[in-house]
C-alpha positions as CSV (number, residue, x, y, z in Angstrom):
1,X,0.0,0.0,0.0
2,X,1.3,3.5,-1.0
3,X,1.8,5.9,1.8
4,X,0.9,9.6,1.4
5,X,4.7,10.3,1.3
6,X,5.2,7.7,-1.5
7,X,2.4,9.3,-3.5
8,X,3.9,12.8,-3.1
9,X,7.2,11.4,-4.3
10,X,5.7,9.8,-7.3
11,X,3.8,13.1,-8.1
12,X,6.9,15.2,-7.9
13,X,8.8,12.5,-10.2
14,X,5.9,12.8,-12.6
15,X,6.1,16.6,-12.7
16,X,9.9,16.4,-13.4
17,X,9.3,13.8,-16.1
18,X,6.6,16.1,-17.6
19,X,9.2,19.0,-17.6
20,X,11.7,16.7,-19.3
21,X,9.2,15.6,-22.1
22,X,9.3,12.1,-20.8
23,X,5.4,11.8,-21.2
24,X,5.1,8.1,-20.9
25,X,6.8,7.9,-17.5
26,X,4.9,11.0,-16.2
27,X,1.6,9.4,-17.3
28,X,2.5,6.2,-15.6
29,X,3.4,8.0,-12.4
30,X,0.3,10.1,-12.3
31,X,-2.0,7.2,-13.1
32,X,-0.5,5.4,-10.0
33,X,-1.1,8.4,-7.8
34,X,-4.7,8.7,-9.1
35,X,-5.6,5.1,-8.1
36,X,-5.2,6.5,-4.4
37,X,-5.6,10.2,-4.7
38,X,-7.9,11.9,-7.2
39,X,-7.0,15.7,-6.5
40,X,-7.2,18.6,-8.8
41,X,-3.5,18.9,-9.2
42,X,-3.0,15.3,-10.1
43,X,-5.9,15.2,-12.6
44,X,-4.7,18.2,-14.2
45,X,-1.1,16.9,-14.6
46,X,-2.4,13.6,-15.7
47,X,-4.5,15.2,-18.4
48,X,-1.6,17.1,-19.8
49,X,0.6,13.9,-20.0
50,X,-2.5,12.2,-21.8
51,X,-2.8,15.0,-24.2
52,X,1.0,14.9,-25.0
53,X,0.6,11.1,-25.8
54,X,-2.4,11.9,-28.0
55,X,-4.7,10.2,-25.6
56,X,-7.3,12.9,-26.2
57,X,-10.4,11.2,-24.8
58,X,-8.7,10.4,-21.7
59,X,-7.1,13.9,-21.5
60,X,-10.7,15.5,-21.6
61,X,-12.0,13.1,-19.1
62,X,-9.5,13.8,-16.6
63,X,-9.5,17.7,-17.1
64,X,-13.2,17.8,-16.9
65,X,-13.2,15.8,-13.6
66,X,-10.5,18.3,-12.3
67,X,-12.7,21.3,-13.1
68,X,-15.6,19.6,-11.4
69,X,-13.4,19.3,-8.3
70,X,-12.3,22.9,-8.4
71,X,-14.7,24.9,-10.7
72,X,-12.9,28.2,-9.9
73,X,-9.3,27.1,-10.6
74,X,-8.1,29.0,-13.7
75,X,-5.5,26.3,-14.5
76,X,-8.0,23.6,-15.3
77,X,-10.1,25.8,-17.8
78,X,-7.0,27.2,-19.4
79,X,-5.6,23.7,-20.1
80,X,-8.9,22.5,-21.4
81,X,-9.1,25.6,-23.8
82,X,-5.3,24.9,-24.9
83,X,-6.3,21.3,-25.7
84,X,-9.4,22.5,-27.8
85,X,-7.4,25.2,-29.5
86,X,-4.7,22.6,-30.4
87,X,-7.5,20.4,-32.0
88,X,-9.0,23.4,-33.8
89,X,-12.2,22.9,-31.8
90,X,-12.6,26.8,-31.6
91,X,-16.4,26.9,-30.9
92,X,-15.9,24.5,-27.9
93,X,-13.0,26.6,-26.7
94,X,-15.2,29.7,-26.7
95,X,-17.8,27.9,-24.7
96,X,-15.1,26.9,-22.2
97,X,-13.9,30.4,-22.1
98,X,-17.5,31.6,-21.3
99,X,-17.7,29.1,-18.5
100,X,-14.5,30.4,-17.0
101,X,-15.8,34.1,-17.3
102,X,-18.7,33.2,-15.0
103,X,-16.2,32.1,-12.4
104,X,-13.9,34.9,-13.1
105,X,-15.7,37.9,-14.5
106,X,-12.6,40.2,-14.0
107,X,-10.2,38.1,-15.9
108,X,-9.5,40.5,-18.7
109,X,-7.3,38.1,-20.7
110,X,-10.5,36.2,-21.5
111,X,-11.5,38.9,-23.9
112,X,-8.2,38.5,-25.7
113,X,-8.5,34.7,-25.8
114,X,-12.1,34.9,-27.1
115,X,-11.1,37.5,-29.6
116,X,-8.4,35.4,-31.1
117,X,-10.7,32.4,-31.2
118,X,-13.4,34.3,-33.0
119,X,-10.9,35.5,-35.5
120,X,-9.7,31.9,-36.0
121,X,-13.2,31.0,-37.0
122,X,-13.3,34.0,-39.5
123,X,-15.9,35.7,-37.2
124,X,-14.4,39.3,-37.5
125,X,-17.1,41.3,-35.8
126,X,-17.4,39.3,-32.5
127,X,-13.7,38.9,-32.5
128,X,-13.0,42.6,-33.0
129,X,-15.6,43.3,-30.2
130,X,-13.7,41.0,-27.6
131,X,-10.4,42.5,-28.6
132,X,-11.6,46.0,-28.1
133,X,-13.0,45.1,-24.6
134,X,-9.5,43.9,-23.8
135,X,-7.9,47.1,-25.1
136,X,-10.4,49.2,-23.0
137,X,-9.3,47.4,-19.9
138,X,-5.6,47.9,-20.7
139,X,-6.2,51.6,-21.7
140,X,-9.1,52.9,-19.6
141,X,-10.6,56.0,-21.0
142,X,-9.2,55.7,-24.5
143,X,-12.2,56.4,-26.6
144,X,-10.3,56.1,-29.8
145,X,-10.3,52.4,-29.4
146,X,-13.9,52.3,-30.6
147,X,-12.9,53.9,-33.9
148,X,-10.2,51.2,-34.7
149,X,-10.9,48.9,-37.5
150,X,-10.3,45.1,-37.1
151,X,-6.8,45.4,-38.7
152,X,-5.7,48.3,-36.4
153,X,-7.2,46.5,-33.3
154,X,-5.1,43.4,-34.0
155,X,-2.0,45.5,-34.5
156,X,-2.5,47.1,-31.1
157,X,-3.0,43.5,-29.6
158,X,0.3,42.4,-31.2
159,X,2.0,45.6,-29.7
160,X,0.9,44.7,-26.3
161,X,2.4,41.2,-26.7
162,X,5.7,42.8,-27.6
163,X,5.4,45.2,-24.5
164,X,4.9,42.2,-22.3
165,X,7.9,40.4,-23.7
166,X,11.7,40.5,-23.2
167,X,11.9,42.7,-26.2
168,X,11.2,45.8,-24.1
169,X,14.7,45.5,-22.8
170,X,16.3,43.5,-25.7
171,X,15.8,44.5,-29.3
172,X,13.7,42.1,-31.3
173,X,15.6,43.1,-34.5
174,X,19.0,44.5,-34.9
175,X,20.3,45.8,-38.2
176,X,23.7,47.5,-39.0
177,X,24.9,49.0,-42.2
178,X,28.3,47.6,-43.0
179,X,29.0,49.7,-46.2
180,X,26.9,52.5,-47.5
181,X,27.1,51.5,-51.2
182,X,24.3,50.6,-53.6
183,X,24.4,49.9,-57.3
184,X,20.8,50.9,-57.6
185,X,19.5,54.6,-57.7
186,X,15.9,53.7,-56.9
187,X,13.5,56.7,-57.6
188,X,11.5,55.9,-54.4
189,X,14.6,55.5,-52.0
190,X,16.6,58.0,-49.9
191,X,19.9,56.5,-50.8
192,X,20.9,58.8,-53.6
193,X,20.8,61.9,-51.4
194,X,22.5,60.5,-48.3
195,X,25.8,62.2,-47.1
196,X,27.4,58.9,-45.9
197,X,27.5,57.2,-49.3
198,X,30.8,55.3,-49.5
199,X,31.3,55.0,-45.7
200,X,32.7,51.6,-44.7
201,X,31.9,50.5,-41.2
202,X,35.2,49.3,-39.7
203,X,35.6,45.7,-38.6
204,X,36.5,46.9,-35.1
205,X,33.0,48.4,-34.9
206,X,31.4,45.4,-36.4
207,X,33.1,43.3,-33.8
208,X,32.0,45.7,-30.9
209,X,28.4,45.5,-32.1
210,X,28.5,41.7,-32.2
211,X,30.0,41.8,-28.7
212,X,27.5,44.2,-27.5
213,X,24.8,41.8,-28.8
214,X,26.2,38.9,-26.8
215,X,24.7,40.6,-23.7
216,X,21.4,39.5,-25.0
217,X,20.5,36.3,-23.0
218,X,21.0,33.2,-25.1
219,X,17.5,32.1,-24.6
220,X,16.1,35.3,-26.2
221,X,16.0,34.8,-30.0
222,X,16.3,38.1,-32.1
223,X,16.6,38.9,-35.9
224,X,19.9,40.2,-37.1
225,X,20.5,41.9,-40.5
226,X,23.9,43.0,-41.5
227,X,22.6,45.7,-44.0
228,X,20.8,49.1,-43.9
229,X,20.2,51.5,-46.7
230,X,22.7,49.7,-48.9
231,X,23.3,46.6,-51.1
232,X,25.0,44.1,-48.6
233,X,26.6,42.0,-51.3
234,X,28.7,45.0,-52.5
235,X,30.6,44.6,-49.1
236,X,33.4,42.2,-49.9
237,X,33.5,41.2,-46.1
238,X,29.9,40.2,-46.0
239,X,30.6,36.5,-45.7
240,X,33.3,37.1,-43.0
241,X,30.7,39.1,-41.1
242,X,28.0,36.3,-41.6
243,X,30.6,33.9,-40.1
244,X,31.3,36.0,-37.1
245,X,27.6,36.2,-36.4
246,X,27.1,32.5,-36.8
247,X,30.0,31.7,-34.5
248,X,29.2,34.3,-31.8
249,X,25.4,34.8,-31.7
250,X,23.6,31.4,-31.9
251,X,20.3,33.1,-30.8
252,X,20.4,35.4,-33.8
253,X,18.3,34.7,-37.0
254,X,20.2,36.1,-40.0
255,X,18.2,38.0,-42.7
256,X,19.5,39.7,-45.8
257,X,17.9,42.0,-48.3
258,X,19.3,42.5,-51.8
259,X,18.3,43.9,-55.3
260,X,19.6,40.5,-56.5
261,X,21.8,42.0,-59.3
262,X,25.2,41.3,-57.4
263,X,24.2,37.8,-56.3
264,X,26.2,35.7,-58.8
265,X,26.9,32.0,-58.6
266,X,29.9,32.5,-56.3
267,X,27.7,34.4,-53.9
268,X,25.1,31.8,-54.1
269,X,27.5,29.0,-53.3
270,X,28.8,30.9,-50.2
271,X,25.3,31.6,-49.1
272,X,24.6,27.9,-49.1
273,X,27.2,27.6,-46.3
274,X,25.0,29.6,-43.9
275,X,21.6,29.4,-42.3
276,X,19.5,32.4,-43.0
277,X,16.0,33.0,-41.9
278,X,15.3,34.5,-45.2
279,X,16.9,36.3,-48.2
280,X,14.8,39.2,-49.2
281,X,15.0,40.2,-53.0
282,X,13.6,43.7,-53.9
283,X,12.4,43.4,-57.4
284,X,9.8,46.2,-57.5
285,X,8.2,45.3,-60.7
286,X,8.1,42.4,-63.4
287,X,7.8,44.7,-66.4
288,X,11.3,45.5,-67.8
289,X,10.7,49.1,-68.7
290,X,9.0,50.0,-65.3
291,X,11.8,48.0,-63.4
292,X,14.6,49.8,-65.2
293,X,13.0,53.2,-64.9
294,X,12.4,52.7,-61.0
295,X,15.6,50.8,-60.2
296,X,18.2,52.1,-62.8
297,X,19.4,48.5,-63.0
298,X,19.7,46.0,-65.7
299,X,16.4,43.8,-65.8
300,X,17.9,40.9,-67.7
301,X,20.7,40.6,-65.1
302,X,18.3,40.6,-62.2
303,X,16.1,37.9,-63.9
304,X,19.1,35.7,-64.7
305,X,20.2,35.8,-61.0
306,X,16.8,35.1,-59.8
307,X,17.0,32.0,-62.1
308,X,20.3,31.0,-60.4
309,X,19.0,31.4,-56.9
310,X,15.9,29.5,-57.9
311,X,18.0,26.6,-59.3
312,X,20.1,26.5,-56.0
313,X,16.7,26.5,-54.0
314,X,15.3,23.7,-56.2
315,X,18.4,21.5,-55.6
316,X,18.0,22.0,-52.0
317,X,21.6,23.4,-51.8
318,X,20.1,26.8,-50.7
319,X,17.7,26.1,-47.9
320,X,16.7,29.6,-46.9
321,X,13.3,31.1,-47.5
322,X,13.4,33.4,-50.6
323,X,11.0,36.4,-50.6
324,X,10.5,38.5,-53.7
325,X,9.0,41.9,-53.1
326,X,7.0,44.6,-55.1
327,X,6.1,48.1,-54.2
328,X,2.4,47.8,-53.5
329,X,0.4,50.5,-55.6
330,X,-3.1,49.0,-55.3
331,X,-3.4,48.4,-59.2
332,X,-3.9,45.3,-61.1
333,X,-0.1,45.0,-61.5
334,X,0.1,43.9,-57.8
335,X,-1.6,40.7,-58.8
336,X,0.1,40.4,-62.2
337,X,3.5,40.7,-60.3
338,X,2.5,37.9,-58.0
339,X,1.3,35.7,-60.8
340,X,4.5,36.4,-62.7
341,X,6.8,35.3,-59.8
342,X,4.7,32.3,-58.9
343,X,4.7,30.9,-62.4
344,X,8.4,31.5,-63.1
345,X,9.8,31.0,-59.6
346,X,7.3,28.7,-57.7
347,X,9.7,28.2,-54.8
348,X,9.8,31.9,-53.9
349,X,7.4,33.7,-51.8
350,X,5.9,37.1,-52.8
351,X,5.4,40.1,-50.5
352,X,3.7,43.3,-51.7
353,X,5.3,46.1,-49.8
354,X,3.7,49.6,-49.4
355,X,5.3,52.8,-50.3
356,X,6.5,55.1,-47.6
357,X,7.9,58.6,-47.7
358,X,10.8,57.9,-45.4
359,X,9.7,60.3,-42.8
360,X,8.9,63.0,-45.4
361,X,12.3,62.6,-47.1
362,X,10.7,61.6,-50.4
363,X,7.9,62.5,-52.6
364,X,6.5,59.1,-52.6
365,X,2.8,58.7,-52.8
366,X,2.1,56.6,-49.9
367,X,-0.4,53.6,-50.2
368,X,-1.7,53.7,-46.7
369,X,-2.6,56.6,-44.3
370,X,-1.0,57.1,-40.9
371,X,-3.1,54.8,-38.5
372,X,-3.9,55.4,-35.0
373,X,-1.6,52.6,-33.9
374,X,1.8,52.2,-32.3
375,X,4.8,50.8,-34.1
376,X,6.4,47.4,-34.0
377,X,9.6,49.0,-35.3
378,X,10.1,50.6,-31.9
379,X,11.4,47.3,-30.9
380,X,14.2,47.5,-33.6
381,X,17.7,48.8,-33.4
382,X,19.3,50.1,-36.5
383,X,22.9,51.4,-36.9
384,X,24.2,53.3,-39.8
385,X,27.7,52.8,-41.2
386,X,28.8,55.9,-39.1
387,X,27.8,54.1,-35.9
388,X,24.9,56.4,-35.4
389,X,21.7,54.7,-34.3
390,X,18.8,55.5,-36.5
391,X,15.3,56.3,-35.1
392,X,14.0,53.4,-37.1
393,X,14.2,51.9,-40.6
394,X,12.7,54.9,-42.2
395,X,15.2,57.3,-40.7
396,X,17.6,56.8,-43.6
397,X,19.3,60.1,-43.2
398,X,19.7,59.6,-39.4
399,X,17.8,62.8,-38.8
400,X,16.6,61.6,-35.4
401,X,19.5,59.6,-33.8
402,X,19.3,57.8,-30.7
403,X,23.0,57.8,-29.9
404,X,26.2,56.3,-31.3
405,X,27.6,52.8,-30.7
406,X,31.2,54.1,-30.8
407,X,30.6,55.6,-27.4
408,X,27.8,53.4,-25.9
409,X,26.8,49.8,-26.0
410,X,23.8,48.7,-27.9
411,X,21.7,47.8,-24.8
412,X,22.7,51.1,-23.1
413,X,21.1,53.1,-26.1
414,X,18.2,50.8,-26.5
415,X,17.2,51.1,-22.8
416,X,17.7,54.9,-22.4
417,X,14.5,56.4,-20.9
418,X,13.1,58.1,-23.9
419,X,13.6,55.1,-26.2
420,X,12.2,52.7,-23.7
421,X,9.2,55.0,-22.9
422,X,8.4,55.0,-26.7
423,X,7.9,51.3,-26.5
424,X,6.2,51.0,-23.1
425,X,4.1,54.1,-22.8
426,X,2.9,55.3,-26.2
427,X,-0.6,54.3,-27.3
428,X,-0.3,55.6,-30.9
429,X,2.4,56.8,-33.2
430,X,0.2,59.9,-33.7
431,X,1.3,61.1,-30.3
432,X,5.0,61.4,-31.2
433,X,7.2,63.0,-33.8
434,X,8.5,61.8,-36.3
435,X,6.4,58.7,-36.2
436,X,3.2,60.7,-36.6
437,X,4.3,61.2,-40.3
438,X,4.8,57.5,-41.0
439,X,2.4,55.0,-42.4
440,X,4.6,51.9,-42.3
441,X,3.4,49.0,-40.4
């Protein structure tokens, strides 16, 4: 006969096995305890092990019994909801959330949960309504919440998730411009007018930036882009820099953006040696005359290089995601571009990217208005080739610098009061300059 002490030991061993992903042993230990002691905690833990072992009927039987024993215990309902979500039984998950709301009417996260579940079902109106209830509880007295459309409401929700994450103190995305040089002279870009053209970031500063980024805890992933307002493949050191990042920053996901024209077979072969999150290719338009007028580049060279990249992708030598982008203008050519890329390069993804006026530094006709939303780019950190930290990706001329990495560390600058307050205490970009002139999402 098992003593109470023996049962407690088995239960603790079961929890340790569950944490170690040894679900069969955990399940066996919990089942043994249950034959003598059917408490909420044991039933709850047993249900988790059953679900992990895909014993779904038994998992729901156990969690329902646990909830019946302690109907006001949030953990039981939360686990049941997670099971239902994982099985795409969203209607049942909403019903379960409503049951939990009866026991805990002040649990504001329920509105967030129900909003996400409704949106998963394609029910935009009730989903938007629930998400706005959540926003009203987070931002009491903000009447402008009622005027948000569904897209902007979701954007606010995503921003709140960033505000409640480690990225408040550690940048979600870091970019540094190694060499301010580009072979394109795009009509829509600020590059042609920049004063720092031709500036090469010293390798000493590159090393310092990488060393600074090692202060980000290893369990916190972040995106790292060794480019800025430039063409990264014009820097002959780019693969050396990629190797340094790979060796010293295992929690960094490397991304690159290029206009594709400098990416020859040699560069493709070198890229195959690295693990990239994605390679973004700015193509802008599929029509030769429009492309060459906008980019001032050779269309045939670009297309030939896309073919080479696609061959490498098809052979599985190049394993990274390839994204080809066009500047969205809300005409029929948006879809024609998508069709052209998908038909000719089926292994590539397509992104339609809106025009921006680069904080009023260009005369671009923007395709979106400035919305009453915050900005996810506040969680980014961008360094120009001079070491100055740009306000954001749209501050190409560094008109609004946060500091300089020559004299301060990345995290010192990122966590200065004004920068941090922008991330944590600003409801909408319309409240602050220069963000109140920017429509980029």
